MDTraj code that builds the backbone (N, CA, C; nanometers):
import mdtraj as md
import numpy as np

residues = "MET ILE THR LEU LEU LEU LEU LEU LEU ILE LEU GLY LEU VAL ALA GLY ALA LEU ALA ARG LEU LEU VAL PRO GLY PRO ASP PRO ILE GLY ILE ALA GLY THR ILE LEU LEU GLY ILE VAL GLY SER PHE VAL GLY GLY PHE LEU GLY TYR VAL LEU PHE GLY LYS ASP PHE GLY LYS GLY ALA LEU GLN PRO SER GLY LEU ILE GLY SER ILE ILE GLY ALA VAL ILE ALA LEU LEU ILE TYR ARG ALA ALA THR ARG GLY ARG ALA ARG ALA".split()
xyz = np.array([
    [-1.9642, -0.7470, -0.7162],
    [-1.9137, -0.6306, -0.6470],
    [-1.8526, -0.6699, -0.5126],
    [-1.9170, -0.7598, -0.4406],
    [-1.8643, -0.8057, -0.3122],
    [-1.7315, -0.8782, -0.3334],
    [-1.7227, -0.9566, -0.4378],
    [-1.5993, -1.0288, -0.4673],
    [-1.4845, -0.9320, -0.4942],
    [-1.5122, -0.8264, -0.5676],
    [-1.4100, -0.7257, -0.5965],
    [-1.3621, -0.6591, -0.4682],
    [-1.4547, -0.6235, -0.3796],
    [-1.4167, -0.5600, -0.2538],
    [-1.3335, -0.6537, -0.1668],
    [-1.3721, -0.7798, -0.1599],
    [-1.2938, -0.8768, -0.0830],
    [-1.1547, -0.8960, -0.1426],
    [-1.1474, -0.8992, -0.2747],
    [-1.0186, -0.9126, -0.3417],
    [-0.9300, -0.7912, -0.3127],
    [-0.9877, -0.6723, -0.3143],
    [-0.9112, -0.5513, -0.2847],
    [-0.8632, -0.5497, -0.1401],
    [-0.9457, -0.5969, -0.0473],
    [-0.9038, -0.6053, 0.0927],
    [-0.7891, -0.7038, 0.1106],
    [-0.7981, -0.8175, 0.0446],
    [-0.6922, -0.9181, 0.0555],
    [-0.5632, -0.8670, -0.0068],
    [-0.5731, -0.8042, -0.1236],
    [-0.4532, -0.7491, -0.1867],
    [-0.3947, -0.6345, -0.1047],
    [-0.4803, -0.5548, -0.0418],
    [-0.4327, -0.4497, 0.0471],
    [-0.3597, -0.5065, 0.1666],
    [-0.4117, -0.6156, 0.2217],
    [-0.3462, -0.6819, 0.3345],
    [-0.2100, -0.7370, 0.2934],
    [-0.2029, -0.8003, 0.1770],
    [-0.0764, -0.8570, 0.1288],
    [0.0256, -0.7463, 0.1033],
    [-0.0149, -0.6413, 0.0339],
    [0.0776, -0.5312, 0.0035],
    [0.1236, -0.4619, 0.1314],
    [0.0321, -0.4378, 0.2241],
    [0.0679, -0.3739, 0.3503],
    [0.1595, -0.4598, 0.4350],
    [0.1313, -0.5902, 0.4400],
    [0.2150, -0.6809, 0.5191],
    [0.3556, -0.6911, 0.4600],
    [0.3645, -0.6992, 0.3289],
    [0.4974, -0.7057, 0.2666],
    [0.5742, -0.5758, 0.2871],
    [0.5048, -0.4630, 0.2832],
    [0.5716, -0.3349, 0.3082],
    [0.6235, -0.3294, 0.4514],
    [0.5447, -0.3791, 0.5462],
    [0.5894, -0.3807, 0.6858],
    [0.7068, -0.4750, 0.7055],
    [0.7131, -0.5809, 0.6282],
    [0.8274, -0.6724, 0.6366],
    [0.9529, -0.6118, 0.5744],
    [0.9354, -0.5344, 0.4686],
    [1.0496, -0.4759, 0.3986],
    [1.1108, -0.3582, 0.4732],
    [1.0305, -0.2866, 0.5508],
    [1.0798, -0.1711, 0.6258],
    [1.0945, -0.2150, 0.7717],
    [1.2184, -0.2298, 0.8189],
    [1.2370, -0.2783, 0.9560],
    [1.1941, -0.1751, 1.0597],
    [1.1567, -0.2252, 1.1747],
    [1.1169, -0.1389, 1.2846],
    [0.9753, -0.1695, 1.3301],
    [0.9407, -0.1221, 1.4503],
    [0.8068, -0.1490, 1.5038],
    [0.7006, -0.0597, 1.4397],
    [0.5878, -0.1200, 1.4085],
    [0.4730, -0.0479, 1.3537],
    [0.3470, -0.0985, 1.4229],
    [0.3071, -0.0366, 1.5330],
    [0.1885, -0.0839, 1.6058],
    [0.0589, -0.0338, 1.5412],
    [0.0287, -0.0818, 1.4201],
    [-0.0911, -0.0324, 1.3512],
    [-0.1999, -0.1387, 1.3368],
    [-0.1729, -0.2631, 1.3689],
    [-0.2751, -0.3666, 1.3643],
    [-0.3105, -0.4114, 1.2229],
    [-0.4062, -0.5029, 1.2138],
    [-0.4424, -0.5602, 1.0839],
    [-0.5224, -0.4601, 0.9994],
    [-0.6097, -0.3828, 1.0625],
    [-0.6858, -0.2830, 0.9866],
    [-0.5922, -0.1757, 0.9314],
    [-0.4936, -0.1365, 1.0110],
    [-0.3952, -0.0394, 0.9644],
    [-0.3105, -0.0944, 0.8521],
    [-0.2804, -0.2243, 0.8582],
    [-0.2036, -0.2884, 0.7519],
    [-0.2820, -0.2907, 0.6217],
    [-0.4105, -0.3219, 0.6297],
    [-0.4957, -0.3203, 0.5106],
    [-0.5038, -0.1789, 0.4541],
    [-0.5239, -0.0806, 0.5425],
    [-0.5302, 0.0586, 0.4984],
    [-0.3980, 0.1019, 0.4359],
    [-0.2866, 0.0579, 0.4935],
    [-0.1551, 0.0873, 0.4372],
    [-0.1434, 0.0309, 0.2957],
    [-0.1899, -0.0921, 0.2751],
    [-0.1854, -0.1520, 0.1424],
    [-0.2738, -0.0804, 0.0421],
    [-0.3912, -0.0357, 0.0866],
    [-0.4825, 0.0360, -0.0029],
    [-0.4241, 0.1722, -0.0402],
    [-0.3707, 0.2430, 0.0590],
    [-0.3054, 0.3710, 0.0311],
    [-0.1862, 0.3482, -0.0609],
    [-0.1110, 0.2413, -0.0350],
    [0.0027, 0.2072, -0.1208],
    [-0.0388, 0.1788, -0.2634],
    [-0.1555, 0.1199, -0.2814],
    [-0.2055, 0.0956, -0.4162],
    [-0.2324, 0.2258, -0.4900],
    [-0.2902, 0.3215, -0.4185],
    [-0.3144, 0.4516, -0.4806],
    [-0.1833, 0.5219, -0.5136],
    [-0.0899, 0.5202, -0.4193],
    [0.0402, 0.5845, -0.4421],
    [0.1135, 0.5161, -0.5571],
    [0.1173, 0.3824, -0.5547],
    [0.1839, 0.3082, -0.6616],
    [0.1166, 0.3272, -0.7964],
    [-0.0162, 0.3308, -0.7974],
    [-0.0879, 0.3541, -0.9223],
    [-0.0627, 0.4925, -0.9774],
    [-0.0596, 0.5918, -0.8879],
    [-0.0316, 0.7282, -0.9318],
    [0.1099, 0.7390, -0.9881],
    [0.2071, 0.6809, -0.9181],
    [0.3452, 0.6850, -0.9663],
    [0.3602, 0.6112, -1.0991],
    [0.2923, 0.4983, -1.1127],
    [0.2965, 0.4249, -1.2389],
    [0.2379, 0.5041, -1.3533],
    [0.1293, 0.5759, -1.3263],
    [0.0672, 0.6588, -1.4303],
    [0.1593, 0.7747, -1.4691],
    [0.2189, 0.8384, -1.3680],
    [0.3065, 0.9526, -1.3951],
    [0.4320, 0.9081, -1.4704],
    [0.4903, 0.7968, -1.4284],
    [0.6160, 0.7527, -1.4888],
    [0.5977, 0.6847, -1.6239],
    [0.4912, 0.6038, -1.6367],
    [0.4771, 0.5213, -1.7563],
    [0.3557, 0.5554, -1.8420],
    [0.2652, 0.6386, -1.7916],
    [0.1498, 0.6812, -1.8698],
    [0.0471, 0.5718, -1.8936],
    [0.0407, 0.4697, -1.8097],
    [-0.0604, 0.3643, -1.8237],
    [-0.1892, 0.4076, -1.7565],
    [-0.3008, 0.3619, -1.8088],
    [-0.4272, 0.3964, -1.7473],
    [-0.5031, 0.2712, -1.7072],
    [-0.6184, 0.2908, -1.6430],
    [-0.6992, 0.1820, -1.5906],
    [-0.7495, 0.0899, -1.7012],
    [-0.7672, 0.1397, -1.8222],
    [-0.8169, 0.0606, -1.9336],
    [-0.7208, -0.0469, -1.9803],
    [-0.5955, -0.0386, -1.9406],
    [-0.4960, -0.1391, -1.9806],
    [-0.5062, -0.2667, -1.8990],
    [-0.5856, -0.2659, -1.7937],
    [-0.6007, -0.3826, -1.7076],
    [-0.5660, -0.3452, -1.5652],
    [-0.6566, -0.3726, -1.4742],
    [-0.6395, -0.3260, -1.3376],
    [-0.5583, -0.4225, -1.2525],
    [-0.5724, -0.5511, -1.2729],
    [-0.5083, -0.6493, -1.1858],
    [-0.3954, -0.7170, -1.2614],
    [-0.2736, -0.6719, -1.2345],
    [-0.1550, -0.7261, -1.2997],
    [-0.0471, -0.7455, -1.1947],
    [0.0493, -0.8335, -1.2203],
    [0.1601, -0.8490, -1.1246],
    [0.2355, -0.7183, -1.1021],
    [0.2519, -0.6384, -1.2057],
    [0.3208, -0.5106, -1.1892],
    [0.2405, -0.4172, -1.0983],
    [0.1093, -0.4313, -1.0979],
    [0.0264, -0.3507, -1.0090],
    [0.0482, -0.3869, -0.8633],
    [0.0658, -0.5164, -0.8342],
    [0.0934, -0.5589, -0.6977],
    [0.2305, -0.5083, -0.6541],
    [0.3274, -0.5132, -0.7427],
    [0.4610, -0.4613, -0.7108],
    [0.4532, -0.3106, -0.6871],
    [0.3788, -0.2398, -0.7703],
    [0.3590, -0.0962, -0.7505],
    [0.2882, -0.0667, -0.6194],
    [0.1939, -0.1524, -0.5812],
    [0.1238, -0.1351, -0.4542],
    [0.2189, -0.1522, -0.3366],
    [0.3078, -0.2493, -0.3461],
    [0.4047, -0.2719, -0.2387],
    [0.5006, -0.1532, -0.2287],
    [0.5493, -0.1054, -0.3424],
    [0.6388, 0.0108, -0.3423],
    [0.5665, 0.1329, -0.2862],
    [0.4425, 0.1529, -0.3275],
    [0.3637, 0.2635, -0.2749],
    [0.3385, 0.2504, -0.1257],
    [0.3154, 0.1266, -0.0780],
    [0.2933, 0.1051, 0.0652],
    [0.4207, 0.1316, 0.1447],
    [0.5358, 0.0960, 0.0891],
    [0.6626, 0.1265, 0.1563],
    [0.6788, 0.2782, 0.1678],
    [0.6497, 0.3502, 0.0604],
    [0.6589, 0.4967, 0.0626],
    [0.5606, 0.5538, 0.1656],
    [0.4375, 0.5036, 0.1669],
    [0.3376, 0.5523, 0.2618],
    [0.3788, 0.5208, 0.4057],
    [0.4383, 0.4044, 0.4290],
    [0.4840, 0.3676, 0.5628],
    [0.5966, 0.4588, 0.6092],
    [0.6888, 0.4905, 0.5203],
    [0.7982, 0.5811, 0.5558],
    [0.7461, 0.7214, 0.5860],
    [0.6469, 0.7670, 0.5103],
    [0.5858, 0.8975, 0.5370],
    [0.5123, 0.8944, 0.6704],
    [0.4418, 0.7865, 0.6985],
    [0.3717, 0.7714, 0.8261],
    [0.4697, 0.7763, 0.9426],
    [0.5799, 0.7056, 0.9299],
    [0.6807, 0.7066, 1.0365],
    [0.7403, 0.8454, 1.0552],
    [0.7676, 0.9155, 0.9466],
    [0.8242, 1.0496, 0.9579],
    [0.7246, 1.1452, 1.0228],
    [0.5968, 1.1278, 0.9939],
    [0.4943, 1.2164, 1.0487],
    [0.4684, 1.1892, 1.1964],
    [0.4869, 1.0667, 1.2416],
    [0.4563, 1.0303, 1.3810],
    [0.5822, 1.0102, 1.4643],
    [0.6955, 1.0498, 1.4152],
    [0.8206, 1.0249, 1.4845],
    [0.8276, 1.0931, 1.6214],
    [0.7866, 1.2174, 1.6322],
    [0.8003, 1.2915, 1.7564],
    [0.6844, 1.2746, 1.8538],
    [0.5799, 1.2082, 1.8144],
    [0.4615, 1.1944, 1.8993],
    [0.4804, 1.0838, 2.0006],
    [0.4253, 1.1026, 2.1186],
    [0.4267, 0.9996, 2.2229],
    [0.3194, 0.8970, 2.1912],
    [0.3511, 0.7719, 2.2098],
    [0.2554, 0.6640, 2.1826],
    [0.1831, 0.6263, 2.3101],
    [0.0536, 0.6000, 2.3005],
    [-0.0244, 0.5642, 2.4185],
    [-0.0250, 0.4155, 2.4395],
])
top = md.Topology()
chain = top.add_chain()
for i, resn in enumerate(residues, 1):
    res = top.add_residue(resn, chain, resSeq=i)
    for name in ("N", "CA", "C"):
        top.add_atom(name, md.element.get_by_symbol(name[0]), res)
traj = md.Trajectory(xyz[None], top)
């Protein structure tokens, strides 16, 4: 169980970091925010994959297409985050 959680954190970090690299601009969210971005992106990408292709968790959870879906989902989540915080003053 600990190994699975560590693997999910690492994959979340990778997906979040790649999403931040793909979307230009400043994102002062730190490493924890990057991991959270990747995890949220995994949920968004998994949901979109299920809606578009009808695949479920029983087909295999860890696949290269899942990482790509996580990155796409993280990019979408990052764009939504930027749109939501656009008018706010940063401290």
